[in-house]
N, C-alpha and C positions, 0 to 999 in steps of 0.2 A: 382622166378619172374625175368624172363630177357627178353631182346628184341629179337625177333626173325626176321629175314629179311621176312618169308614168313607171318607175321602175319602185314605186311604194310597195314597202311588204306587210302582208296582213301578218299579223302575228295573234296568239293567244297566251295571255298570262295565268298561269295557274300556281297553286299549290297546296303540298300533301304535308298536313302536319306543321304547316310553317317554312317548310324547305321548297323553296320557289323557283320556278322555270319560264323561260319564255319557248315557245313553241312555235317552229316554222315548218309548213308543209310544203315541202320539196317537189312533191307531186305537182302541184301547182305552180310554183315561184321558178323551178328549174336554175338554182343558184350554184355555181361553179363551188365544187368541194374545197378549195384552195381557199376561199373567201370566207368560210366560217370560222375558222379562230379570230379574225378581227372584226367579224360580226358579233361573235359573243362578248370580246373584251370590251368593245364600244356599248354595246345593248345592256350588257349585263352591269355596268357602273350604276350606283345606287344615288349618285349624287348628279351625274352628269348625262343619263339616260333613264330609261325605264327600270334597271334594276333586276337582278335577278341572281340566285346561286347559279345558275348554268342555263345552257342553251340546249334545247332537243330538237332534232332534226327529222320529219318523217321523209322516209325514202322507200322507193320500190323494194319489195323482198327478193330474194336471191336465193333462200332455202327453203322454200316451201311454206313461210310464215303469211300472215296476214300483210305485215309491213314491216319494215326495219327501221329503227329508231338510232341515231348517232348524237350521241353527249360529247358537249365542251363545256368545261369548267368555266366558271367566271374570268378566268385568267387567259383563256382562249386554248388551254391546253385539253387534248382529246381525253374523254373520261372510257375508260372500260363498260361499265354500267351504273344505272342509279335507281337505286329501289323505289325510293317516294316519286322519282322522275317517272318510272316504268308504269306504277299506280295511275298515276295524272295519265300520262298518253294513252294508257287503258280506255280510261273515261272518254278521252279526246278521240281515239279511236272509234270508238263506238258512236259517239254523237256526230263524229263526221263520217258516218257512212262505211267507215274503211273494214270494221269488224262487227260482229255480234256481243251477245252477252259474255260469250269465252272466246278467248282469242290467244293466238300465239305472235309473239313480237320477236325479229330478230335483233340481236345487240351486239356490239364488236366483242364481248366474252362468252356470248351464248344465247340458247334462245331461252325467252321468258314466256311462261303461262299466265293469262290474268284470267279474272273472272269479275262479273258485276255482283255487288251483293244488293245492293240498293242504289237509288239515284245517285249518291255522294261517295259510298264505300266501295272499294274495289280490294281483292285478295289477290296477289300473285305469287307464283312460285321463283324464288332467287334462284339463281345459277348456283350451283353445286360447289361445294370448299375442292379446290385442287390443292391447296396447301394449309396444313393445321398443324400446328405447333402449339401445345397446351402449356407449356413450360418453359418461357424465354425471361430474358432481364434485359432492361434498356437502362443506359445512363442519361441523366437530365436532371438539370438543376442541382448538381453537387451529390447524387445519391443512384443508387441503383433500383428499379423499379420492377416488382415482378408483374409480370404480363402473359398474355398469349397471342400468337401472330395468326390471322387468317386470310386466305386470299379466295375470292368467290369467283368462279368460272374462268375460263381460258381465253386469252390472258387473264391473268389473277389480277381482282381488284383487292388492294392489299389494306388490312386492317389491323391494329393493334388494340386490343382489348385489356383496359387498366383497371381492375379494381381499386376504389375507391372509396372506404369508408365515409359517411357524412357528406357525402355529394350535394345530396339537395339543400344544405346550407352553405353551400359555397356560391360565389357569383361568379360569371364568365369572366369578369376582371380580373379575380384573386386566381384563376385556372389557365389564364392565357398564356404566359410564359412558359408553364409545364406543358401546356400542349404545343407549344410552338416548336420545344426543344426534344420532344418526343417524335413529333411528325419527321423530323431530319435526324433522328438517331441511327449511328452506324450498325444499329441491330437489325434496322430495316433498310435494306439495300436499295429498294426499290422506293423509299418514303413510304408513309402511311397515313391513312387516317387516323385518328388516336379516339379511340371510343371508352370514356371514364363510366364506369357503372356502380351502382351500389344496390344491394337489395335492401327492399324497404317494407315487405311482408311477403308472405305466402304466392309465390308467383309475382311479385310485384317488384319491378325495377325501375331506378331511375338511371337515366342516360345522358350524358353531354358528348358531343362529338367536334371535333378538333378537325375541318377537311381540308386535304391537300388540294390544290386548285381553286379554293377559295381563300385559303390561307389565315382560316378563322375560324370561330365558333359558329355553327349553323343551327337553325331550330330545330332540325331532325336533319337524319341519314338513315335512311332505309336500310341499306346494305351493311350498314354500321350497328343497328339496331338488332338485325338478324344475327350477324355475327356475335355480338355480345351474348345474346340468348342461346345460341349455338354453344358458346364457349361454357356458360354458366350451367347449362344441361348437363352437357358432358363430364363437368366437374361437380354435379350431383347438388347444386345450388337452388336450381328450379326444376320443375317436372317436365318441362318442353312443351307443356300443353296449355296453349290460348294463354301464354305469360302477357301479363300487362305491362308495357315499357312507357314511362313518364320522360317526355323530352319538352324542350323549352316550348314547341309548338304543338303540343298537345298530347295526345295516347295513342301508341300503335299497339297492335298483338300479333305475336310470333308463336306460329307451333312449329316443331321439330318431329319431322316423322325418322323413326327408327325401326332397324329391324337388327337385334340384338346390339352390338356395339357400332354397326354402321349405320351411317346418316344418308338417309333416304331422301327426304325432302325439306326444305327451309321454305315457310310460308309467312308471310306479310300482309298484315290486314290493316287497313285504315281509311281515313277520310281524305277525299278530293275537294277543291274548292276552284271553281274557274271565277277568276278575278276581274278580268276583262278581255276585249277583244278589241281589234283594231288595227290600224295603219302606221307602221314607224315612218316618222317624218324628221329624224334626227339628221340634222344635216352634216354633224360629224364622220356620218356613216358613209363612206365613199364606196360606190358602186360603179363598174364598168359601163360605159354608155351602149 
């Protein structure tokens, strides 16, 4: 196993509200799937390589979609889906000629539909909730915390939603230990992304997410934002219509479509940014000859 110059990988780096990703087009690269965890661990390291919250891989569709998206967290673990990643890959798919303004993306947790709003803004329909518990408690930092638990898609992407008054006045450093303990709390057997949130005005929310797989706070988490607004809508704290969510990396908007008490769709809208494109020359990345 050595590095060969002719094996250089083409990549695109994007971010959605500060949630950043590397994209590899495996329709062109033809990399064996068994290598993606190590590629993600190597390339997503912020000090030793390019750096990102995760790796997204474009693959051939198998269920009638325009293409398939595989997602790997920065630690190499596979992810079920990623909301901001899906918005970014919808822009990538359109600009790479894989799909049009409206597209269907296959993910491990289900089908995601996306549409172009303008050059940089994209809207996606998140996968539907498969588990929803509004009244939970979890132990962390010596006390019990009231929270809700949501899984989006099948298999479900797990999210804990934790109301936290005064969140906007707290730093990531002040919240880190609590986020870490809740992420591993026994109340969440699969582990969970932990989404702290606070109402700051009519249909205005501040949110901060501690993400599993990154094992730290990220600047945004699209599925976490959707889960938080879903819980706040169902508990009557926001209207569910074009709710503005402020995250460290910017602002996202969420709409919850309902029919009576039934949730029909969760829509996530926000910006995308193409940061750079190029070739990976990382000598620590080992690929087969």
